[in-house]
N, CA, C and O atoms as CSV, one atom per row, in Angstrom:
chain,resi,resn,atom,element,x,y,z
A,1,UNK,N,N,-27.473,7.697,-32.931
A,1,UNK,CA,C,-27.460,8.705,-31.886
A,1,UNK,C,C,-27.687,8.065,-30.519
A,1,UNK,O,O,-27.022,8.415,-29.544
A,2,UNK,N,N,-28.626,7.130,-30.455
A,2,UNK,CA,C,-28.914,6.476,-29.171
A,2,UNK,C,C,-27.706,5.682,-28.670
A,2,UNK,O,O,-27.409,5.695,-27.475
A,3,UNK,N,N,-27.008,4.991,-29.577
A,3,UNK,CA,C,-25.821,4.239,-29.206
A,3,UNK,C,C,-24.743,5.180,-28.676
A,3,UNK,O,O,-24.068,4.871,-27.694
A,4,UNK,N,N,-24.589,6.313,-29.323
A,4,UNK,CA,C,-23.581,7.295,-28.890
A,4,UNK,C,C,-23.907,7.819,-27.493
A,4,UNK,O,O,-23.014,7.940,-26.654
A,5,UNK,N,N,-25.169,8.127,-27.237
A,5,UNK,CA,C,-25.598,8.611,-25.926
A,5,UNK,C,C,-25.355,7.540,-24.865
A,5,UNK,O,O,-24.898,7.852,-23.766
A,6,UNK,N,N,-25.655,6.287,-25.183
A,6,UNK,CA,C,-25.434,5.187,-24.250
A,6,UNK,C,C,-23.959,5.065,-23.910
A,6,UNK,O,O,-23.613,4.888,-22.742
A,7,UNK,N,N,-23.085,5.157,-24.899
A,7,UNK,CA,C,-21.653,5.066,-24.659
A,7,UNK,C,C,-21.160,6.215,-23.789
A,7,UNK,O,O,-20.310,6.011,-22.923
A,8,UNK,N,N,-21.681,7.418,-24.006
A,8,UNK,CA,C,-21.293,8.568,-23.198
A,8,UNK,C,C,-21.731,8.371,-21.752
A,8,UNK,O,O,-20.961,8.632,-20.829
A,9,UNK,N,N,-22.968,7.911,-21.551
A,9,UNK,CA,C,-23.480,7.683,-20.199
A,9,UNK,C,C,-22.668,6.596,-19.509
A,9,UNK,O,O,-22.317,6.744,-18.338
A,10,UNK,N,N,-22.364,5.509,-20.209
A,10,UNK,CA,C,-21.552,4.449,-19.616
A,10,UNK,C,C,-20.167,4.958,-19.256
A,10,UNK,O,O,-19.616,4.588,-18.219
A,11,UNK,N,N,-19.606,5.796,-20.099
A,11,UNK,CA,C,-18.290,6.365,-19.825
A,11,UNK,C,C,-18.297,7.236,-18.593
A,11,UNK,O,O,-17.322,7.243,-17.841
A,12,UNK,N,N,-19.373,7.974,-18.362
A,12,UNK,CA,C,-19.474,8.826,-17.182
A,12,UNK,C,C,-19.764,8.021,-15.930
A,12,UNK,O,O,-19.326,8.383,-14.838
A,13,UNK,N,N,-20.503,6.928,-16.083
A,13,UNK,CA,C,-20.889,6.127,-14.929
A,13,UNK,C,C,-19.771,5.196,-14.474
A,13,UNK,O,O,-19.781,4.731,-13.334
A,14,UNK,N,N,-18.819,4.922,-15.343
A,14,UNK,CA,C,-17.729,4.016,-15.003
A,14,UNK,C,C,-16.539,4.818,-14.507
A,14,UNK,O,O,-16.012,5.651,-15.244
A,15,UNK,N,N,-16.104,4.588,-13.280
A,15,UNK,CA,C,-14.942,5.333,-12.784
A,15,UNK,C,C,-13.705,4.971,-13.575
A,15,UNK,O,O,-13.550,3.833,-14.016
A,16,UNK,N,N,-12.823,5.940,-13.754
A,16,UNK,CA,C,-11.579,5.691,-14.465
A,16,UNK,C,C,-10.674,4.808,-13.643
A,16,UNK,O,O,-10.785,4.751,-12.418
A,17,UNK,N,N,-9.784,4.124,-14.315
A,17,UNK,CA,C,-8.837,3.277,-13.606
A,17,UNK,C,C,-7.812,4.151,-12.911
A,17,UNK,O,O,-7.224,5.041,-13.525
A,18,UNK,N,N,-7.604,3.898,-11.655
A,18,UNK,CA,C,-6.650,4.681,-10.877
A,18,UNK,C,C,-5.228,4.355,-11.317
A,18,UNK,O,O,-4.888,3.193,-11.538
A,19,UNK,N,N,-4.416,5.372,-11.440
A,19,UNK,CA,C,-3.016,5.166,-11.751
A,19,UNK,C,C,-2.300,4.867,-10.445
A,19,UNK,O,O,-2.431,5.616,-9.477
A,20,UNK,N,N,-1.564,3.804,-10.414
A,20,UNK,CA,C,-0.879,3.403,-9.206
A,20,UNK,C,C,0.507,2.882,-9.548
A,20,UNK,O,O,0.691,2.273,-10.601
A,21,UNK,N,N,1.485,3.109,-8.678
A,21,UNK,CA,C,2.814,2.597,-8.974
A,21,UNK,C,C,2.924,1.085,-8.775
A,21,UNK,O,O,3.954,0.494,-9.097
A,22,UNK,N,N,1.884,0.462,-8.254
A,22,UNK,CA,C,1.906,-0.980,-8.059
A,22,UNK,C,C,0.695,-1.569,-8.761
A,22,UNK,O,O,-0.438,-1.388,-8.313
A,23,UNK,N,N,0.929,-2.264,-9.846
A,23,UNK,CA,C,-0.155,-2.779,-10.669
A,23,UNK,C,C,-0.772,-4.045,-10.082
A,23,UNK,O,O,-1.938,-4.342,-10.344
A,24,UNK,N,N,-0.018,-4.781,-9.307
A,24,UNK,CA,C,-0.532,-5.980,-8.669
A,24,UNK,C,C,0.174,-6.165,-7.340
A,24,UNK,O,O,1.245,-5.605,-7.104
A,25,UNK,N,N,-0.440,-6.959,-6.476
A,25,UNK,CA,C,0.189,-7.195,-5.181
A,25,UNK,C,C,1.462,-8.010,-5.369
A,25,UNK,O,O,1.527,-8.912,-6.203
A,26,UNK,N,N,2.456,-7.675,-4.585
A,26,UNK,CA,C,3.713,-8.401,-4.578
A,26,UNK,C,C,3.765,-9.156,-3.258
A,26,UNK,O,O,3.773,-8.546,-2.188
A,27,UNK,N,N,3.801,-10.480,-3.333
A,27,UNK,CA,C,3.801,-11.304,-2.122
A,27,UNK,C,C,5.031,-12.189,-2.093
A,27,UNK,O,O,5.605,-12.517,-3.131
A,28,UNK,N,N,5.423,-12.569,-0.892
A,28,UNK,CA,C,6.549,-13.471,-0.709
A,28,UNK,C,C,6.771,-13.720,0.758
A,28,UNK,O,O,6.010,-13.256,1.608
A,29,UNK,N,N,7.807,-14.450,1.045
A,29,UNK,CA,C,8.170,-14.701,2.436
A,29,UNK,C,C,8.481,-13.358,3.104
A,29,UNK,O,O,9.044,-12.462,2.475
A,30,UNK,N,N,8.118,-13.227,4.358
A,30,UNK,CA,C,8.301,-11.960,5.063
A,30,UNK,C,C,9.754,-11.493,5.001
A,30,UNK,O,O,10.016,-10.312,4.770
A,31,UNK,N,N,10.691,-12.404,5.203
A,31,UNK,CA,C,12.110,-12.043,5.155
A,31,UNK,C,C,12.501,-11.467,3.797
A,31,UNK,O,O,13.292,-10.525,3.733
A,32,UNK,N,N,11.957,-12.021,2.710
A,32,UNK,CA,C,12.254,-11.529,1.360
A,32,UNK,C,C,11.702,-10.116,1.152
A,32,UNK,O,O,12.366,-9.258,0.570
A,33,UNK,N,N,10.490,-9.890,1.633
A,33,UNK,CA,C,9.880,-8.561,1.495
A,33,UNK,C,C,10.668,-7.540,2.309
A,33,UNK,O,O,10.919,-6.431,1.838
A,34,UNK,N,N,11.061,-7.911,3.534
A,34,UNK,CA,C,11.845,-7.003,4.378
A,34,UNK,C,C,13.180,-6.681,3.713
A,34,UNK,O,O,13.603,-5.525,3.709
A,35,UNK,N,N,13.840,-7.678,3.157
A,35,UNK,CA,C,15.115,-7.447,2.463
A,35,UNK,C,C,14.915,-6.521,1.272
A,35,UNK,O,O,15.724,-5.623,1.039
A,36,UNK,N,N,13.856,-6.732,0.530
A,36,UNK,CA,C,13.552,-5.876,-0.629
A,36,UNK,C,C,13.356,-4.426,-0.197
A,36,UNK,O,O,13.811,-3.504,-0.873
A,37,UNK,N,N,12.682,-4.232,0.924
A,37,UNK,CA,C,12.419,-2.880,1.409
A,37,UNK,C,C,13.660,-2.231,2.014
A,37,UNK,O,O,13.947,-1.066,1.736
A,38,UNK,N,N,14.401,-2.979,2.843
A,38,UNK,CA,C,15.545,-2.389,3.536
A,38,UNK,C,C,16.746,-2.183,2.626
A,38,UNK,O,O,17.430,-1.164,2.718
A,39,UNK,N,N,17.004,-3.136,1.758
A,39,UNK,CA,C,18.174,-3.021,0.881
A,39,UNK,C,C,17.843,-2.280,-0.413
A,39,UNK,O,O,18.602,-1.412,-0.844
A,40,UNK,N,N,16.727,-2.616,-1.026
A,40,UNK,CA,C,16.357,-2.005,-2.304
A,40,UNK,C,C,15.804,-0.601,-2.178
A,40,UNK,O,O,16.117,0.267,-2.993
A,41,UNK,N,N,14.985,-0.368,-1.164
A,41,UNK,CA,C,14.331,0.931,-0.986
A,41,UNK,C,C,14.976,1.758,0.128
A,41,UNK,O,O,14.701,2.949,0.268
A,42,UNK,N,N,15.839,1.108,0.917
A,42,UNK,CA,C,16.426,1.746,2.102
A,42,UNK,C,C,15.338,2.263,3.042
A,42,UNK,O,O,15.419,3.366,3.583
A,43,UNK,N,N,14.328,1.430,3.213
A,43,UNK,CA,C,13.182,1.797,4.047
A,43,UNK,C,C,13.347,1.231,5.451
A,43,UNK,O,O,14.067,0.257,5.674
A,44,UNK,N,N,12.657,1.873,6.388
A,44,UNK,CA,C,12.614,1.391,7.765
A,44,UNK,C,C,11.159,1.262,8.191
A,44,UNK,O,O,10.288,1.978,7.697
A,45,UNK,N,N,10.911,0.351,9.101
A,45,UNK,CA,C,9.572,0.146,9.637
A,45,UNK,C,C,9.245,1.299,10.567
A,45,UNK,O,O,9.951,1.519,11.551
A,46,UNK,N,N,8.171,2.046,10.267
A,46,UNK,CA,C,7.829,3.215,11.078
A,46,UNK,C,C,6.507,3.065,11.823
A,46,UNK,O,O,6.182,3.889,12.678
A,47,UNK,N,N,5.748,2.030,11.509
A,47,UNK,CA,C,4.490,1.827,12.209
A,47,UNK,C,C,3.896,0.475,11.888
A,47,UNK,O,O,4.148,-0.105,10.832
A,48,UNK,N,N,3.103,-0.012,12.822
A,48,UNK,CA,C,2.432,-1.284,12.593
A,48,UNK,C,C,1.213,-1.398,13.486
A,48,UNK,O,O,1.107,-0.715,14.505
A,49,UNK,N,N,0.293,-2.269,13.094
A,49,UNK,CA,C,-0.900,-2.503,13.876
A,49,UNK,C,C,-1.524,-3.837,13.524
A,49,UNK,O,O,-1.361,-4.337,12.411
A,50,UNK,N,N,-2.236,-4.406,14.472
A,50,UNK,CA,C,-2.884,-5.695,14.273
A,50,UNK,C,C,-4.137,-5.502,13.430
A,50,UNK,O,O,-4.957,-4.628,13.710
A,51,UNK,N,N,-4.276,-6.316,12.405
A,51,UNK,CA,C,-5.454,-6.260,11.541
A,51,UNK,C,C,-6.466,-7.322,11.930
A,51,UNK,O,O,-7.663,-7.145,11.705
A,52,UNK,N,N,-6.026,-8.374,12.484
A,52,UNK,CA,C,-6.894,-9.470,12.892
A,52,UNK,C,C,-6.052,-10.534,13.563
A,52,UNK,O,O,-4.871,-10.310,13.829
A,53,UNK,N,N,-6.635,-11.689,13.842
A,53,UNK,CA,C,-5.881,-12.712,14.560
A,53,UNK,C,C,-4.699,-13.272,13.760
A,53,UNK,O,O,-3.796,-13.876,14.338
A,54,UNK,N,N,-4.699,-13.077,12.446
A,54,UNK,CA,C,-3.645,-13.659,11.615
A,54,UNK,C,C,-2.900,-12.658,10.753
A,54,UNK,O,O,-2.139,-13.065,9.875
A,55,UNK,N,N,-3.093,-11.355,10.971
A,55,UNK,CA,C,-2.455,-10.385,10.083
A,55,UNK,C,C,-2.046,-9.112,10.825
A,55,UNK,O,O,-2.712,-8.669,11.761
A,56,UNK,N,N,-0.939,-8.547,10.376
A,56,UNK,CA,C,-0.411,-7.288,10.905
A,56,UNK,C,C,-0.150,-6.365,9.721
A,56,UNK,O,O,0.367,-6.802,8.693
A,57,UNK,N,N,-0.504,-5.096,9.863
A,57,UNK,CA,C,-0.212,-4.093,8.837
A,57,UNK,C,C,1.071,-3.374,9.237
A,57,UNK,O,O,1.269,-3.049,10.407
A,58,UNK,N,N,1.939,-3.129,8.258
A,58,UNK,CA,C,3.204,-2.444,8.501
A,58,UNK,C,C,3.349,-1.281,7.530
A,58,UNK,O,O,3.029,-1.409,6.348
A,59,UNK,N,N,3.823,-0.167,8.020
A,59,UNK,CA,C,4.169,0.977,7.170
A,59,UNK,C,C,5.683,1.095,7.165
A,59,UNK,O,O,6.315,1.206,8.216
A,60,UNK,N,N,6.253,1.069,5.974
A,60,UNK,CA,C,7.690,1.230,5.777
A,60,UNK,C,C,7.920,2.555,5.087
A,60,UNK,O,O,7.184,2.916,4.169
A,61,UNK,N,N,8.938,3.288,5.520
A,61,UNK,CA,C,9.223,4.604,4.941
A,61,UNK,C,C,10.692,4.698,4.557
A,61,UNK,O,O,11.573,4.273,5.303
A,62,UNK,N,N,10.937,5.260,3.386
A,62,UNK,CA,C,12.301,5.542,2.934
A,62,UNK,C,C,12.646,6.981,3.309
A,62,UNK,O,O,11.755,7.786,3.580
A,63,UNK,N,N,13.917,7.299,3.324
A,63,UNK,CA,C,14.373,8.642,3.708
A,63,UNK,C,C,13.825,9.731,2.790
A,63,UNK,O,O,13.674,10.878,3.209
A,64,UNK,N,N,13.525,9.375,1.535
A,64,UNK,CA,C,13.012,10.372,0.589
A,64,UNK,C,C,11.506,10.592,0.707
A,64,UNK,O,O,10.933,11.363,-0.064
A,65,UNK,N,N,10.854,9.917,1.671
A,65,UNK,CA,C,9.417,10.098,1.884
A,65,UNK,C,C,8.551,9.052,1.213
A,65,UNK,O,O,7.340,9.032,1.432
A,66,UNK,N,N,9.142,8.170,0.390
A,66,UNK,CA,C,8.355,7.088,-0.191
A,66,UNK,C,C,7.896,6.154,0.922
A,66,UNK,O,O,8.616,5.947,1.899
A,67,UNK,N,N,6.698,5.589,0.774
A,67,UNK,CA,C,6.170,4.689,1.785
A,67,UNK,C,C,5.607,3.437,1.132
A,67,UNK,O,O,5.237,3.442,-0.042
A,68,UNK,N,N,5.548,2.365,1.915
A,68,UNK,CA,C,5.026,1.085,1.446
A,68,UNK,C,C,4.159,0.487,2.544
A,68,UNK,O,O,4.558,0.447,3.708
A,69,UNK,N,N,2.968,0.022,2.169
A,69,UNK,CA,C,2.049,-0.639,3.090
A,69,UNK,C,C,2.153,-2.142,2.872
A,69,UNK,O,O,1.922,-2.637,1.769
A,70,UNK,N,N,2.503,-2.862,3.934
A,70,UNK,CA,C,2.704,-4.309,3.861
A,70,UNK,C,C,1.748,-4.981,4.827
A,70,UNK,O,O,1.575,-4.534,5.961
A,71,UNK,N,N,1.129,-6.062,4.368
A,71,UNK,CA,C,0.331,-6.897,5.274
A,71,UNK,C,C,1.099,-8.192,5.474
A,71,UNK,O,O,1.416,-8.894,4.513
A,72,UNK,N,N,1.393,-8.502,6.728
A,72,UNK,CA,C,2.127,-9.720,7.073
A,72,UNK,C,C,1.189,-10.688,7.768
A,72,UNK,O,O,0.383,-10.304,8.616
A,73,UNK,N,N,1.311,-11.958,7.387
A,73,UNK,CA,C,0.429,-12.995,7.896
A,73,UNK,C,C,1.167,-13.913,8.860
A,73,UNK,O,O,2.394,-14.010,8.822
A,74,UNK,N,N,0.415,-14.584,9.721
A,74,UNK,CA,C,0.981,-15.491,10.718
A,74,UNK,C,C,1.731,-16.657,10.073
A,74,UNK,O,O,2.603,-17.249,10.709
A,75,UNK,N,N,1.412,-16.996,8.829
A,75,UNK,CA,C,2.067,-18.119,8.157
A,75,UNK,C,C,3.433,-17.749,7.566
A,75,UNK,O,O,4.073,-18.581,6.922
A,76,UNK,N,N,3.884,-16.498,7.784
A,76,UNK,CA,C,5.194,-16.081,7.295
A,76,UNK,C,C,5.174,-15.357,5.964
A,76,UNK,O,O,6.204,-14.850,5.522
A,77,UNK,N,N,4.021,-15.300,5.317
A,77,UNK,CA,C,3.890,-14.580,4.052
A,77,UNK,C,C,3.617,-13.107,4.310
A,77,UNK,O,O,3.041,-12.743,5.335
A,78,UNK,N,N,4.032,-12.267,3.380
A,78,UNK,CA,C,3.737,-10.836,3.422
A,78,UNK,C,C,3.399,-10.377,2.016
A,78,UNK,O,O,3.880,-10.940,1.032
A,79,UNK,N,N,2.565,-9.347,1.931
A,79,UNK,CA,C,2.194,-8.773,0.640
A,79,UNK,C,C,2.314,-7.258,0.697
A,79,UNK,O,O,1.880,-6.627,1.660
A,80,UNK,N,N,2.904,-6.682,-0.340
A,80,UNK,CA,C,2.933,-5.228,-0.488
A,80,UNK,C,C,1.588,-4.837,-1.089
A,80,UNK,O,O,1.269,-5.223,-2.213
A,81,UNK,N,N,0.805,-4.072,-0.342
A,81,UNK,CA,C,-0.546,-3.705,-0.771
A,81,UNK,C,C,-0.604,-2.366,-1.481
A,81,UNK,O,O,-1.429,-2.170,-2.373
A,82,UNK,N,N,0.274,-1.437,-1.089
A,82,UNK,CA,C,0.239,-0.098,-1.675
A,82,UNK,C,C,1.586,0.570,-1.490
A,82,UNK,O,O,2.348,0.229,-0.586
A,83,UNK,N,N,1.868,1.529,-2.362
A,83,UNK,CA,C,3.098,2.314,-2.295
A,83,UNK,C,C,2.743,3.755,-2.635
A,83,UNK,O,O,1.767,4.012,-3.339
A,84,UNK,N,N,3.535,4.688,-2.134
A,84,UNK,CA,C,3.274,6.085,-2.449
A,84,UNK,C,C,4.467,6.954,-2.099
A,84,UNK,O,O,5.566,6.458,-1.853
A,85,UNK,N,N,4.236,8.232,-2.081
A,85,UNK,CA,C,5.306,9.184,-1.789
A,85,UNK,C,C,4.819,10.223,-0.790
A,85,UNK,O,O,3.638,10.273,-0.449
A,86,UNK,N,N,5.747,11.049,-0.328
A,86,UNK,CA,C,5.451,12.189,0.539
A,86,UNK,C,C,4.785,11.788,1.854
A,86,UNK,O,O,3.814,12.417,2.275
A,87,UNK,N,N,5.301,10.749,2.499
A,87,UNK,CA,C,4.776,10.331,3.794
A,87,UNK,C,C,5.010,11.437,4.811
A,87,UNK,O,O,6.088,12.031,4.848
A,88,UNK,N,N,4.011,11.716,5.631
A,88,UNK,CA,C,4.121,12.731,6.683
A,88,UNK,C,C,3.785,12.060,8.013
A,88,UNK,O,O,2.677,11.557,8.195
A,89,UNK,N,N,4.726,12.055,8.926
A,89,UNK,CA,C,4.501,11.496,10.253
A,89,UNK,C,C,3.794,12.545,11.094
A,89,UNK,O,O,4.367,13.590,11.401
A,90,UNK,N,N,2.556,12.269,11.466
A,90,UNK,CA,C,1.754,13.230,12.218
A,90,UNK,C,C,1.940,13.062,13.722
A,90,UNK,O,O,1.439,13.874,14.500
A,91,UNK,N,N,2.650,12.023,14.138
A,91,UNK,CA,C,2.875,11.810,15.559
A,91,UNK,C,C,1.627,11.298,16.248
A,91,UNK,O,O,0.583,11.120,15.621
A,92,UNK,N,N,1.743,11.067,17.520
A,92,UNK,CA,C,0.625,10.600,18.325
A,92,UNK,C,C,-0.038,11.798,18.982
A,92,UNK,O,O,0.653,12.602,19.607
A,93,UNK,N,N,-1.360,11.950,18.863
A,93,UNK,CA,C,-2.030,13.086,19.496
A,93,UNK,C,C,-1.868,13.046,21.016
A,93,UNK,O,O,-1.886,11.976,21.623
A,94,UNK,N,N,-1.714,14.202,21.609
A,94,UNK,CA,C,-1.572,14.303,23.066
A,94,UNK,C,C,-2.896,13.964,23.728
A,94,UNK,O,O,-3.963,14.313,23.222
A,95,UNK,N,N,-2.819,13.282,24.862
A,95,UNK,CA,C,-4.047,12.950,25.596
A,95,UNK,C,C,-4.551,14.188,26.339
A,95,UNK,O,O,-3.776,15.039,26.776
A,96,UNK,N,N,-5.871,14.254,26.463
A,96,UNK,CA,C,-6.477,15.338,27.238
A,96,UNK,C,C,-6.683,16.525,26.395
A,96,UNK,O,O,-7.185,17.542,26.873
């Protein structure tokens, strides 16, 4: 009985594994990642921002609403960090 209770408590305390369409990071030369996104996914770059002195984050969106988060490094490498669906462009908030 004690072993069963311990297993139940451990099961509740351990978060479930998140289901994700990307099981591991996909990395490669930036040009290869861009080709994969533009030709394979028909995605376009819709946003980007500096993450640090050596990295830029990019959001790529396909016409069907699928999106891909890419981190690009100064050394020419890029990694796909996340993918999803139903991207909504909220626009830039008005000043004032």
